[in-house]
C-alpha positions in Angstrom: 0.1 0.0 0.0 1.3 3.5 -1.0 0.8 6.5 0.8 -1.0 9.4 -0.8 2.3 11.2 -0.8 3.7 8.5 -2.9 0.5 8.6 -5.1 1.5 12.6 -5.5 5.3 11.7 -6.6 4.0 8.8 -8.8 2.1 11.5 -10.5 4.6 13.5 -11.0 6.9 11.1 -13.0 4.4 11.2 -16.0 2.0 14.1 -15.3 -0.9 14.3 -17.7 -3.3 17.3 -18.9 -6.0 17.5 -16.5 -9.1 20.0 -16.8 -10.7 22.0 -13.8 -13.7 23.5 -14.9 -14.8 25.2 -11.7 -11.9 28.1 -11.3 -14.7 30.2 -9.6 -13.8 28.2 -7.0 -11.0 29.5 -4.7 -9.9 25.9 -3.2 -9.4 24.8 -6.8 -7.2 27.6 -8.0 -5.1 27.3 -4.4 -5.1 23.7 -5.5 -3.6 24.4 -8.7 -1.1 26.3 -7.7 0.5 23.7 -5.6 0.1 21.2 -8.5 2.1 23.3 -10.8 4.6 23.7 -8.1 4.9 19.9 -7.5 4.4 19.1 -11.2 1.6 16.4 -10.4 -0.1 17.4 -13.4 -0.4 20.0 -16.5 -3.8 21.8 -15.5 -6.3 23.1 -18.0 -8.7 25.6 -16.7 -11.9 26.3 -18.4 -13.1 29.8 -18.2 -16.2 31.1 -19.9 -14.6 34.6 -20.4 -11.1 36.3 -20.4 -12.1 38.8 -17.7 -13.5 36.4 -15.3 -10.1 34.5 -14.3 -8.8 37.8 -13.0 -11.8 38.0 -10.8 -11.6 34.6 -9.5 -7.7 35.0 -8.6 -8.7 38.2 -6.7 -11.4 36.5 -4.8 -9.1 33.7 -3.9 -6.2 36.2 -3.1 -3.9 35.2 -5.7 -2.0 36.6 -8.5 -1.9 35.6 -12.1 1.7 34.5 -11.8 0.8 31.7 -9.2 -0.8 29.8 -11.8 1.9 30.6 -14.5 2.1 26.9 -16.4 -1.5 26.1 -16.7 -3.3 26.6 -19.6 -6.5 28.6 -19.7 -9.2 27.8 -22.2 -11.9 30.6 -22.9 -14.8 28.9 -24.1 -16.4 31.9 -25.7 -13.3 32.1 -28.2 -12.0 28.7 -28.2 -11.0 27.9 -31.8 -12.4 24.0 -31.3 -15.7 25.0 -30.2 -17.9 24.5 -33.4 -15.5 21.2 -33.5 -16.9 20.2 -30.5 -20.3 21.1 -30.9 -20.5 19.1 -34.0 -19.0 16.1 -32.6 -21.5 16.4 -29.6 -24.2 16.5 -31.7 -23.1 13.1 -33.8 -22.5 11.4 -30.2 -26.4 12.5 -29.4 -28.3 12.8 -32.3 -29.7 9.2 -32.0 -31.7 10.8 -29.0 -33.3 13.3 -30.6 -31.0 16.0 -29.9 -30.2 18.9 -32.5 -27.2 21.2 -33.2 -28.6 24.2 -31.4 -29.3 22.0 -28.1 -25.6 20.7 -28.5 -24.3 24.3 -28.5 -26.6 25.0 -25.7 -25.4 22.2 -23.7 -21.6 22.8 -24.4 -21.8 26.5 -22.6 -21.8 24.1 -19.6 -17.9 24.2 -18.5 -18.1 20.3 -17.4 -19.7 19.5 -21.0 -17.0 21.6 -22.6 -13.9 19.8 -20.7 -15.5 16.3 -21.2 -15.5 17.0 -24.9 -12.0 17.9 -24.6 -11.0 14.4 -23.2 -12.9 13.1 -25.9 -11.5 14.6 -28.4 -8.1 14.1 -27.2 -7.1 17.6 -25.9 -6.8 16.6 -22.6 -6.2 13.6 -20.3 -8.8 13.5 -17.4 -11.1 16.0 -15.8 -11.7 16.8 -11.9 -14.7 18.5 -11.1 -17.6 18.7 -8.3 -16.3 21.1 -5.5 -19.4 23.2 -6.4 -22.0 20.7 -8.0 -23.7 17.5 -7.0 -21.8 14.3 -8.2 -24.2 13.8 -11.0 -23.2 17.1 -12.7 -19.8 15.6 -12.9 -20.6 12.1 -13.9 -23.5 12.7 -16.7 -21.4 14.2 -19.2 -19.0 11.6 -19.0 -21.8 8.9 -19.2 -23.1 10.8 -22.2 -19.6 11.4 -24.1 -16.9 9.1 -22.8 -18.8 5.9 -21.4 -17.3 3.0 -20.2 -14.8 0.5 -21.3 -16.0 -2.2 -23.9 -15.2 -4.6 -21.1 -17.0 -2.8 -18.8 -21.0 -2.3 -18.4 -21.2 -0.2 -15.4 -19.2 2.7 -14.0 -19.0 3.1 -10.3 -17.4 5.1 -7.7 -15.0 3.8 -5.0 -13.8 5.7 -1.7 -10.4 5.3 -0.1 -10.5 5.4 3.4 -7.6 6.6 5.2 -7.5 5.9 9.1 -6.3 8.4 11.5 -2.8 8.2 13.1 -4.6 7.0 16.6 -5.7 3.8 14.7 -2.0 2.8 13.9 -3.3 -0.9 13.7 -5.7 -0.2 10.9 -5.0 -0.1 7.3 -6.8 1.8 4.6 -9.6 0.3 2.9 -11.4 0.9 -0.5 -15.2 1.1 -0.5 -17.6 0.8 -3.7 -20.1 1.7 -4.8 -20.3 4.9 -3.2 -21.5 7.3 -5.8 -23.0 5.9 -8.9 -25.3 2.6 -8.8 -28.4 2.7 -6.6 -29.0 -0.7 -6.8 -26.6 -3.1 -8.9 -27.5 -6.7 -10.2 -25.3 -9.5 -9.5 -23.5 -9.1 -12.5 -23.0 -5.4 -11.7 -21.9 -6.0 -8.3 -19.1 -8.7 -9.7 -18.2 -5.8 -12.2 -18.0 -3.3 -9.5 -15.8 -5.7 -7.5 -13.4 -6.4 -10.3 -12.8 -3.1 -11.4 -12.4 -2.0 -7.5 -9.6 -4.8 -7.0 -8.2 -3.5 -10.4 -8.3 0.4 -8.6 -6.7 -1.0 -5.3 -4.0 -2.7 -7.3 -3.4 -0.1 -9.9 -3.5 3.1 -7.6 -2.7 2.0 -4.1 -0.4 -1.0 -4.6 -2.8 -2.9 -2.5 -3.0 -6.7 -2.9 -7.0 -6.6 -3.2 -8.8 -9.0 -1.0 -12.6 -8.4 -2.2 -15.8 -8.6 0.2 -19.1 -8.7 -1.2 -21.3 -7.1 1.8 -24.3 -8.4 3.3 -26.6 -8.8 6.5 -25.9 -12.4 5.8 -22.7 -14.6 6.0 -22.5 -17.7 4.0 -26.2 -18.8 4.3 -26.8 -17.4 7.9 -30.1 -15.6 6.4 -32.2 -16.1 3.2 -33.7 -13.0 1.2 -33.8 -11.7 -2.5 -31.3 -8.8 -1.1 -28.8 -11.7 0.1 -29.3 -13.8 -2.9 -28.2 -11.2 -5.1 -24.9 -10.7 -3.3 -24.5 -14.7 -3.2 -24.7 -14.5 -7.2 -22.3 -12.2 -7.6 -20.0 -14.1 -5.7 -20.8 -17.1 -7.8 -20.0 -15.3 -11.1 -16.8 -14.1 -9.7 -15.8 -17.9 -8.9 -17.1 -18.9 -12.3 -14.9 -16.0 -13.7 -11.8 -17.6 -11.9 -11.4 -14.6 -9.3 -10.2 -16.2 -6.3 -10.1 -12.5 -4.3 -13.5 -12.0 -4.5 -15.8 -13.7 -2.0 -19.5 -13.1 0.1 -21.9 -13.1 1.1 -20.2 -11.6 4.0 -21.3 -9.4 7.0 -19.3 -6.5 7.8 -17.6 -7.7 10.8 -16.9 -11.3 9.2 -15.2 -9.2 6.5 -12.7 -7.4 8.2 -12.5 -9.2 12.0 -10.2 -12.3 11.9 -11.7 -13.5 15.3 -15.5 -13.3 13.9 -14.3 -14.4 10.7 -13.1 -18.0 12.2 -16.5 -18.2 13.5 -18.9 -17.1 10.8 -16.6 -18.1 7.7 -14.0 -20.5 8.6 -13.5 -21.8 4.8 -13.3 -18.2 3.3 -9.9 -16.9 2.4 -11.0 -13.3 2.6 -13.0 -13.0 5.7 -11.4 -11.3 8.2 -8.9 -9.8 5.9 -10.7 -7.7 3.3 -9.4 -4.3 2.4 -11.9 -3.9 -0.5 -15.2 -3.6 0.5 -18.2 -3.9 -2.0 -21.8 -2.7 -0.7 -24.9 -4.3 -2.1 -26.7 -0.7 -2.9 -25.6 2.8 -3.0 -27.7 3.4 0.3 -25.5 1.2 2.6 -22.2 2.3 0.6 -22.8 6.2 1.0 -24.2 5.5 4.7 -21.4 3.4 5.7 -18.4 5.4 4.5 -20.0 8.8 5.6 -20.2 7.2 9.0 -16.9 5.8 9.1 -15.7 9.2 8.1 -17.5 11.1 10.7 -17.3 8.7 13.5 -14.1 7.2 13.0 -12.4 10.6 11.8 -11.1 8.6 8.7 -9.8 10.4 5.8 -11.9 10.0 2.7 -10.3 10.2 -0.8 -12.7 10.3 -3.9 -15.1 8.8 -5.0 -12.9 7.4 -7.7 -14.8 7.0 -10.7 -13.9 3.2 -12.1 -14.6 1.9 -15.6 -14.5 4.8 -17.8 -12.5 4.7 -21.1 -10.7 8.0 -19.6 -10.5 9.4 -16.1 -13.3 11.7 -14.8 -13.3 12.2 -11.3 -15.6 14.0 -8.6 -14.8 16.0 -5.7 -16.9 16.4 -2.3 -18.6 19.8 -2.0 -16.8 19.9 1.6 -13.2 19.2 -0.2 -10.4 20.3 1.3 -7.4 21.9 -1.1 -5.4 18.5 -0.2 -8.5 16.6 -1.2 -8.4 18.5 -4.7 -4.8 17.6 -5.0 -4.8 13.9 -4.2 -7.9 13.3 -6.6 -6.1 14.9 -8.9 -2.8 12.9 -8.9 -5.1 9.9 -8.8 -6.6 11.0 -12.0 -3.3 11.5 -13.6 -2.4 7.9 -12.6 -5.7 6.3 -14.1 -4.4 8.1 -17.4 -1.1 7.0 -17.2 -2.5 3.3 -16.6 -5.0 3.7 -19.8 -2.0 4.2 -22.1 -1.9 0.6 -21.9 -4.3 -1.3 -24.4 -7.6 -2.9 -22.8 -6.1 -6.3 -23.5 -3.1 -5.4 -21.5 -5.5 -4.0 -18.8 -8.0 -7.3 -18.9 -4.9 -9.2 -18.4 -3.8 -7.3 -15.2 -7.3 -7.8 -14.1 -7.0 -11.2 -14.2 -3.5 -11.4 -13.2 -4.6 -10.0 -9.7 -6.3 -13.8 -9.2 -3.2 -15.8 -10.0 
């Protein structure tokens, strides 16, 4: 498991072009300053009009030279604007959207930034400090879409324990942001992509628990059967590092695991926790954050062809920097072919 500082260093070895469509948030500009200083990424700031950036910098108590090195795109006069509008129209005309609607849609800086990624003019996007998760993800789902081998995107969060819990290790939790009520197949895919995230981003050896209110048949209910079937799919596909159904205590507590699931290779040692629905994932990680004082990094959006990541509206400057570094590393890993990435996913289980 690498530290968040090591993640920043890893990003700086091969920085990528990351779009920031919310320069009106002073936290974004202050984060960009440090990102530039540490060469974590090559920031691209999207601004609607030329005079706005001066206003935003003034509000943040910053000067123009503090973001020197960042590329600033002014939407109103960008030379590729018409090209983006036509491309977006081509992508969406089957949904009945005309060119005028495409032009109107691309007045939104998040949609505009997402088109930059689709057209190869940027490598990733970080947004959401001022808007709900849906405002960041909807453009990504419409424009970028998921990898061919993945039918559903999902959101994982890295939970980093406070120093007082020195015996605890960081955990990855999913899905905490995207899919309200996943099917068994979708749960399996969330588990698989979360294992890949844990390994490629954080150098974890993933042990994935599919969580439920039942452990290995202790209860019967359609909600339990859904999780159990997801575990069966994982086994059918040869994934030995995914197991379920497991209650949360059996997943992470070795003593309890011995009593509840003695034959499981994952029980008691899980470091990737997969929730049966978005309600439980969102509630659980926020409770751990508030009551346990864990630091939350993410959500990290998994399964997209190109990386787009969402910020919490309560994010701090250091959160923006860390999510940016993660987005860079995702972009680095996506330089590999899809076949190579599939092989890496399968290699996790050998």
